C-alpha positions in Angstrom: 50.4 183.7 69.5 52.5 182.6 66.6 53.2 179.0 65.9 56.0 177.7 63.7 56.5 174.3 62.1 59.9 172.8 62.6 62.0 170.0 61.4 64.9 168.4 63.4 67.7 166.3 62.1 70.4 164.7 64.4 73.8 163.8 63.2 76.8 162.0 64.8 79.9 164.2 64.7 83.4 163.6 66.0 82.7 164.9 69.5 79.1 164.0 70.1 75.6 164.4 68.5 74.6 167.5 66.7 70.9 168.6 66.5 69.8 171.0 63.8 66.2 172.4 64.2 64.9 174.6 61.5 61.6 176.5 62.1 59.3 177.7 59.3 56.7 180.4 59.2 53.1 179.5 58.4 53.8 180.2 54.7 56.7 177.6 54.8 59.4 180.2 54.5 62.5 179.8 56.6 62.4 181.6 60.0 65.4 180.5 62.1 67.8 177.6 62.9 68.8 176.2 66.3 71.9 174.1 66.5 73.0 172.2 69.6 75.7 169.7 70.5 75.4 167.0 73.0 78.9 165.7 74.1 80.4 164.6 77.4 83.7 166.5 77.5 82.5 169.8 75.9 85.7 170.2 73.9 83.8 172.0 71.2 82.5 175.3 72.4 78.7 175.3 72.6 78.9 179.1 72.3 80.5 178.5 68.9 77.4 176.6 67.8 75.1 179.3 69.0 77.0 181.9 67.1 77.0 179.6 64.0 73.2 179.2 64.3 72.7 183.0 64.5 75.0 183.7 61.6 73.4 180.8 59.5 69.9 182.1 60.3 70.9 185.7 59.2 72.6 184.3 56.1 69.8 182.0 54.9 67.2 184.8 55.4 69.1 187.0 53.0 70.1 184.5 50.3 68.2 183.6 47.2 67.1 180.0 47.0 69.6 179.3 44.2 72.5 180.5 46.4 71.8 178.1 49.3 73.3 175.0 47.7 76.7 176.8 47.3 76.8 177.7 51.0 76.0 174.1 52.0 78.7 172.8 49.6 81.2 175.1 51.3 80.2 173.9 54.8 80.5 170.3 53.7 84.2 170.8 52.8 85.1 171.5 56.5 87.1 168.8 58.3 87.1 167.8 62.0 90.2 167.0 64.0 88.5 163.9 65.2 88.5 162.5 61.7 84.8 161.6 61.7 82.2 164.2 60.6 82.7 167.9 61.3 80.0 170.1 62.8 79.8 172.3 59.7 79.5 169.2 57.5 76.7 167.8 59.7 74.9 171.1 59.6 75.0 171.2 55.8 73.8 167.6 55.5 71.0 168.3 58.0 69.8 171.3 56.1 69.9 169.3 52.8 67.7 166.6 54.5 65.2 169.2 55.8 65.1 170.9 52.3 64.4 167.5 50.7 61.6 166.8 53.2 60.0 170.1 52.4 60.2 169.5 48.7 58.7 166.1 49.0 55.7 167.5 50.9 55.0 170.1 48.1 
């Protein structure tokens, strides 16, 4: 049985609360991301977040470490119609927090 270590960060977004969980293999390399949204009216498509998590996982696995900050910067430039924090922005900030937590442990 494989076990993975994971880090979870929750962020308030315009339409609810976004949870980003990142799992790491035993050697601390990125394995996958799970993204979920908890909101009452479900105006944002939860299937969109599942697709985003799958694409983000595939992308991060293929990128070099020095390319990841540029991807996060692009995500942080996205705006939400609710005027608070967009889901892509929250995902980028959550990943930055998780990366900082890992670097502090090393």
